[in-house]
N, C-alpha and C positions, 0 to 999 in steps of 0.2 A: 712575150713578157720583156719589159724593159731590162736591158743589160746596163745596170747602174754603174757608172764610173765614179769610184770612190776618190779619185785624185782631183777632181774639179773643185775649184773655189770660185767665189764671186770675182776675185781679182783676175783669175785666169780667163774669165769671159769678157774682160774689159775691151780687148781689141776688137771682138765681134760686136760688142755693144756700141763702141764708137763708130764702127763702120755702119751699123744700123742707123744711127742718128744722121750720119752723112748722107745715107740714101733717103732718109725720111724727109729732110727739109725741102728738097725740090718737089717732092710729091705733094706735100701740103700746099705749096705755092701753086702747083698745077691744078689741083682740085679747086682751090679758091678762085682761080682764073676762069675755070670752065663751068663750075656750078654756081649759078647766079644766086646770091643770098635772098631768101624769102621765097624761092621756088621749091620744088620738091627736093627733099633731102637725099643726097647720095647714100646708097645702101651697099651695093656691091658692084664689082667691075664686070664688064663684058667686053672682050677683046682688049683688055687693059685699060678701059675708060670707065670711071664711076658712073653709075646710072641709078635711077630711082625705081624701086619696086618693093612693095610690102603693104602691110595692113595699116600701119600708123607711122608717124614720124619718129620712130624709136631710136634712130641712129644719129640724130643731129648733135646730141651731146657728145657723142664719140668724135664727131668731126671737129668741133671747136675745142673740146677737151684734149684732143690729140695735139693741137697747136700749143696748148698751155703746158703739157708734158714736155714737148720739145724744148720750150723755153727753160723749164725746170732743169732739164738734163744738160743743156748746152749754153744757157745764158744768152741765146739769140733773141734780143728784145722784140724784134718784129713779130715773133710768134706769140709773145705775151700780149702785145697790143692787138693782134688779130683775135686771139681768144677772148680777151677782155671786151673788145668792141662788139663782137658778135654775140657774146653772152648778154650784154646790156640791151642790144637792139633786136635780138631775135629769139632769145630763149624764154621770155616771160610767159608765153602761152603754155609752156610745159609745166610751169609752176602750179597752175590751177586746172590742169587737164584731169578731169574726173573719169575719163574713159579708158585708162590704161594702167598697167602694172609696172611701168618702166621708169618711175621717177628717179630711182637710183642710177639708172643708166644715163638719163639726160641731165639731171640737175646736180648730182653730186660730182659728175665728171666736169662740170663747168663752174658753177657757183661754189661747189665744194672745194675744187682744186685751187680756185682763186682765194678762198678764205684760208686754206691751209698756207698758201704762199704769203698772205697778209701776215699771218701769225709768225712766219719765218722771216718777216721783214724783207721780202724778196720782190716787192712790187714797185720799187723805186719810190716816187712820190706817192704816199698813201695817207689816207685820212681816216679818222674814226667813222666818218659818214659812210665811207666805202665798206668798212667792216659791218656797220649796222645794216646797210643794204644787202650784203651777202648773207648775213645771219637771218634777216627777215625772209629773204627768198627761200632759204633752206627750212626754216620753221614752217612756212606755208606749204612747201613741197612735202615735207614729212607728214603733216596733218592731212593734206588732201589725199596722199597715198593711203594713209591708215583708214580713211573714211570708206575706201572701196572694200567693204568688209562683208563676208558671208559667214553667218553663224552656223555651225554644225553641232552634232551631238556632243562632242567632247571638246569644243573650243571654237576656233574660227580661222579664217585665212583671208588674205588679200586675193581677190578673185581676178582671173585673167580677163583679157578683152573678149573671150568667148562667152562670158556671162557668169553669174553667181554659182553655177554648178561646177566651175572649173578652176582647179588649183594647178598652176604651172610650176615645174621645178625651177624654171628660170628666175622666179621672183625672189628666191632666197638671196640673190645678189642685189636686188632692189631694196632689201631691208635696210641698206645703208642710209637711205633717206630718213627712215624712222629713227635710226640710231643717232644721226646727227641732230635731228630735231629734238630728241630727248636730251641729248647732251647740252643743248642750248637752252634747256628748261622749258620747252614747249609741250603743250598738250592738244588733243583734239577736243573741241567743245561740241557736246551732243545736245539732245533734247533736254529741256529743263535745266540747262547749264550743267549737264553732266560733264565732268572732267575725265576724259578717256586717256589713259596712259599710252604714249607711243611705245614705250619699252614693253608694256604689256602686250600690245598687239604684235610687236616684233617677236616676242617670245612665243606667243600663241601660233603665229604663222610658221616660225621655224620648226616648232614642235610638230605641227601638221605635216609639214614637208618631210621631216625626219620619219614620221610614222607612215605616211601614205605614198611618198614619192621615192623613198629609199628602201631597199630590200636588205635582209640580214641573214639569209640562209636559215630561217627559222620555220620553214614550212608554210609560208603565207599562201603560196599557190605552187603549181607544178613547175614554174620557171623561176623560183625564188633562189637566186644566186647572191651571195653576200656581196653587197656594195653596188649592185646594179641599180639603175634608176628608171622610172617611167616619166615621160614628158608631162603627162597630164593625169591627174586624179579626178575622177568624176563623182559627184555627189547627188543624191536625191534631194531636191530643194524642198520637198514637202515635210520630210522628217529629219533631214541633215545626215542621213546614213551614207557612208561610203558605198559606191556601187561597183566601180571597176577602174582599172588603169586604161589609159588611152595614149595615143601619140599623134601629134599634129605634124611634126617635122622629122620624126624617126621612122624606121621601117615598120614597126609593130608595137602594140602595147607591151608585149612580153620580150622585147629586145631592148638594147640600151643605145639610145641616140647619144653619141659621145659628147656633143656640145652641152646637152642637158646634164650629163654627168659632170662635166667640167664646171658648169654653173654651180652645182651642189658642192663640189670639192672647194671651190674658192669662196663661195658664200658662207658655208659653215666655218671654214678656217678663219675668215676675217671676223666673223661674229664672235668666235672664241676669243680672239684678241681684243675685240671691243668690250666684251663682258668683263675681261680681266682689269679694265680701268674703272669698273663701277664698284662702289662700296657694297658690302654684304647686305646692308639693309635694303638696298634697291631690289634685291632678288628674293627676299623672304617670302613675299606673298605669292611667289611662283614656285615655291618648294625649296628654296635655298640654292646657294651657289653650287653645291656638290650635285644636286639633282639636275639643274639646268645644264651645267657643264657635262654631266654624265651622258645624257642622251645626245647632246650636240657633238661631243667628242666621238661617240659611237658612230654617228652618221658621217663625220669627217673622215675618220680612219677607214671605214668600210668603203666609202666611195674612192678614196685615194688608193687603197689597196687594190680595188677592182681595176682602176685605170692602170696601175703598174702591171698587173697580171694580164690584162686584156689589150695591151698596146704592143706593137712591134718593138724590136730591140732598141731602136733609136728614139722611142717615145712619141712618135707621131701616130695618132690613132686613125683607123678608118672611120668613116662617118657614123656607122652604126654597127654594133657588134654582131647583130643578127642579119645584116645585109646579105641577100641571097647569093650574090656573086662571090662572096668570100669562100664558098664551098668549092669553088673552081681554082682556088689560089694555093692549095696545098698547105704547107706549114707556114702560113704567112706571119704568125706571131713569133716565129724563130729566126727572123731576118729583118733587116731594115724595111720600113714602109716604102712602097713604090708608087708615087703619085702618077706615074705614066702607064700603069697597068691597064688592061682592057675590060676589067670586071666591076670594081667598085672604087670610088674616090676616097681619098684621105680627107681629113678636115683639119687643116693647120690652126684654125681658130680655136678648136677644142684644146689643142696643145698649148697655145698661148694663154688661155684661161686656166686650164688645169695645171700648168706649171706653177702659176702663182699660188694655187691652192696647196700644192705639194710643199712649196717653200714656206708658206705661212704656217701650215700645220706643223711642219718640222721645227720652225722657230718657236712656236707656242709650246711644243712638247719639251724643248730643251735637249739635253743629251740623248734622251730616248727617241728623238725625232730625226736623228742623222740620216737614216735611210730615206726619209721623205725629202730632206733638203738635197741630198745627192741625186735622187731621182728627178727633182725639179731642175737642177743644174744640167743633168744629162739631156733632158728634153730641150732646154734652151741651147745647149751646145749644137744640137741639130737644127733647131728652128732659126737660129740667127746666122745661118749661112746658106748658100745655094744647095739644093734647088728651091728653098723656101724663102729666103731673103731676096727680094726683087731689087736688082741693081740696074735694071733697064730704065733709062731716063724716060722712055716713052710710055711706060706702064705706070699708071697712077697709084697702083696698090703697093703696099710695103711688104706684106707677107702673102706669098702665093699658095695656091691649092687649098683655099677656103671653100666651104660649102654652105649655102643658105637653106634651100628647101628642096631637097632631092625628091620627095614624093610629088610635089607640084611641078617638077621639071623646070624650075626657074633658073637653074645654074647654067652658065654658058659652056657649050660643048664645042671645042675648036675643031676645025676641019681635020679630018684624019684620025680623030679620037673617038672612042666609043662611050667615054665618060666625061663628066665635067673635070676640068683641071686648069691650072695656070692662072686662076683668078683670086681676087682678094675681097675682103669685106671690111666695113667700117669697124665692126666690133673686134675682128681679128687684128686689124692694124692698131687699134686703140690699146687692146690688151697686150699686144707685143710691146708697145711703147711703155705701158704702165709697168709690166714685169721687168722690162729692161731698166727703167728708172729705179725700181726696187732693188735689183741686184747691184746696180751702179752705186747707189747710196750705201749699200753694205760694204762694197769693195773700197769706197772712198772714205769710210768712217763718218758719213753724214747722217743726219737724223733719220730714224727708221720711218719708212713710208707707210702711212695709214690714211684711211679715207676721212678721218675726223681731224680736227685741229686741236 
């Protein structure tokens, strides 16, 4: 269980955050030099060098979005120009990609960050046409993502790249694309000119995730622990009935893959923040604000509580709470995580994502959320220093000890080790930068960081 440090403040983390940005800049340059634009997108490192591996190009937005965040935090204009140019010339195929559930990852991280900076008057010479371009891109992305829709008995969801039977917990974080599109006044046009609400599909998907991907200790099955998540929920496509939990990247359907848990923590928390910006009238047809916020808050609190209770004392989780090697590690939750053990790897990317969920939920709750805020700061106090922060100029990754796909054996195992360790991922590095920027803005009294403008 995380040993929460009540004395930490955003300002107290600034020295570590500044050091993170100093380490980050040369790594962005190194990746740009070695990964040829237009070729396969870098996904994770092997022996310290970014390499491509995966099903889809789901990490390209993290690559160029990371450069935009670097500029946002430091004012180094070279990174704005890099992110701006690569977004313009390389990201367009992601806007109309009908085969993925990753629009929030790729497009809000690039076009969305640029539009936010436009509204903050941070782009230097900027024109109304650039704003219109960015808005059009985000409208298209939100609608295309919302069109990837599976109807089930009691609603529907954006289905994963596995097909229309498959609901991934990850996709809760991709709902930001629908949220931005709705905020820009856009809808999805269907047959016979039916106007399909992006907000409606956002809420239906989030509710399906809360119902089928998150557990509440209410006796759903023999492994129903409050706050745990399943990576994939599987449905019968003939009648829309839920059939079973499953896991693609976790250990088992009845254990908790901690990166999936982190996606849920962050996704529900940021959607609670987004809903708070909407008028009550927008939510009436979905049961009203109290109803929607009720089940969304329940999911956010349950997952954040599970993370706190099932992580080591320093807040860095092992890759899956049911990983079999954990049984050989004694009271591993009563001490700091050990990324150099011989049994199971930690996943620092889950920490980077989950910390933001803790911080945002705490901020949304106000005074009653102090425990979550302090837990999030405690995680970052560990994550933003060695052995997790990579200060080796020869290593292209920023945050070490990230895991991609343990069941498939894709992660690099260095000589002399029995488990993967010492490597980084695009999503881990991006979310470390994003949460660092979030905390930095709090410490410096700058505008609160949101995914919308």
